[in-house]
N, C-alpha and C positions, 0 to 999 in steps of 0.2 A: 349850213350845209344840208343838202337833202340826199335822199337815197337810203336804202336799207342795207345794213351791214351786220356783222356779228355783234351780238350784245356783249358789251364789256362788263364784267363783274365788278361789283362795287369793292372798293378797298384794294389793298396790296396783295397781289397774287403770288409773290415770291415765297419759296418754301422756308419754313421757320427753322432756325438753327436749334439743335437739342440743347437743353439747359446744361450749363457747365456742372461738372462733377466736382464738388468741393472736397478737398482733402480732409480725412477724419482726424480730428485733433488727437495728437499722441498722448498728451497728458491728461486725457479725460478719465472719468471714473472707471470705464471698462478696461483701459490700459493699466491703470493702477491695480485693479483687481486681478488682472492676468499675471502681473509681476508678483504680486503677493502669493497667488496660488502656486506659481512656479517655485518660489522660495520655500513655501510650506511643504511642497512635495519633495524638494531636494533635502530639506531638513529631516523629513520622515525617512527617506531612503538612507541618509547618513546614520540616523539613529538605529535603524534596523541592521545596517552593515556593522556598526560598532558592537551591537548586542550579539550578532551572529559570530563575530570574531572573538569576543570575550568568551562566549559559550564554547567555541571550538578550542580555545586555549585551555579552558578549564577542564574539558573532557580529555584532552590529549596530554596534559601535564603529567610528569612522572609522579607516581604516588610515593609518599615518604615511607621509609622503612619503618614498620611498626616496632615498638619497643618489645624486646623479647620478654616472655613471661619468666617468672622466677625459676620455673622448671627448666627453661631452655638456656639459662645463663651458665657460664663456665663455673666449675666447682670452686675455684679460688674466689669468685665474686660472691658466693653465698656461704662460704665457710670461714670461720675465724677460730683462732686458738688463744686461750688465756692461760697464763702461768699461775699456778696456785701456790705450791710450796716445794721445798727440797729437803730431803733427808740425807744427812752426811754420816757415813759409817767410818769411824776411825779405825782403819785396819791397815796393816802392813803386809798383806798377802802379796803373792807374785802378781796378782791381777786385782788391784784395788778398784772399788766401784762405789757408786752412790746413785741415788734415785731422786727424780723430781716428777711432780704430777702436773699435768696440763688438762685443760677442758676444751673439747672441740664443740663448736656450736654451729648450727646451720640456720639459714634464713629463708629457706624455701620448703615447699611441701614435699619435694623429692628428696629421698635419702642420698647421703654422700658416703662413699666408701673410702677409707684411708688405706691405701695400698702399702705405704712404707713411710718410715720416719728415720731421718739420718741427720748428720751435721758435718760441717766442713773440715774438722780437724782430723788429721791422719792418725793421731795417737788415741782416738776414742772410737768405741763401737757401741751402738745403741740396740737395746731390745725393749719391747713394750709388753705391757700386760693390760688388757688382753692383747694377744699377738695380732699382728697385721697379716692379712687384710681384716679390717674391722669396719662395721657400719655404724653411721650416726643417723638416727631417724630424722625425717623431715621436720623442720621447726622444733628440733630437739637439741639435746646436748649429751655429752658422754665424757666421763673422766678417763684419762689414760695415764698409767704409771710408766715412766720411761727410766730404765736402768742404764746407767752409763758405765761401761767397762773401760778402764784405762789400760790400754794395751802397750803404750810406750810413752813414758812421761817426757822423753826428749823431744817428742813431736807435738807437745801440748803447750800453747802459749801461757806465760805466767799471768798476763792480764787479758781476759777474754773480751774486753771492750763491750761492744753490743753484738753478741753472737746471735745468729739466726738459726732457725730449725728448717731443714729441707723436708717437705711433706709431698708425697705423691697422692693425688686425689682422683676420684672418678665419680661422675654422675651420669644421668641419662643423656647428656650432650657430649661430654668429652672426657678424656683422661689428661691430667695436667699435673706438672711438677711446679711447686711454688715454694718460695722461701718466706718464712714468718719471723719477724723480730718480736721477741716476747717481753721486751722492756728492760729498764735499768735494774729492777729488782732481781730479775732472772740473771742478768749479767753479773751482778754482785754476788749472788748466791753461788753461781757456777764458779767464779774465781775462788771463792772460799773453799768450795768442795774440791777443786783441783789442787789447791795448796795443801789441804789435808791429805789428799790421796798421794800426792807426789813429793811433798816436802821441798827439798832443794834440787830435785831432779828435773826441773823445767829446762826448756831449751833456752 
């Protein structure tokens, strides 16, 4: 064939297709590292949250009531009475009487005042030496002589059993009435003294 025409370029002149985009493998090192990082971050946030919650609960919890100091306790909690001995007077007067001695002891630095001493029997009346009110020094003791006046034998039981002593106390915190049992020896001596004082005139 002859003639002049357009020059044909060598090779294929069709446009080339772009190279395919390959999917990134999901299980590769970068994916595993990303998951590990997320887990580490979540664990760190959880630890911080737990720590913050614990701190908040510690700061907002109610504080326990402190133990009261010995000076702030009720007088009956720091004061005790010990029976020492009894003196029986064999007398047949219109108002027989006998005497017993007790010891008051305190367990605190604060003094305790004994405002009154009494007992539950209607036929007996008590007086003390020294007279009430009397003070017992802190961490100290004091002897008290109690005289029992038998006013009516018919209102005094023959067997005193385990009699108690009613004492009114006061310290820096409160005024308080309390009953003290002085023990079996006091009960036995009291029964003997009442028998001597009243003879057969018991109720």
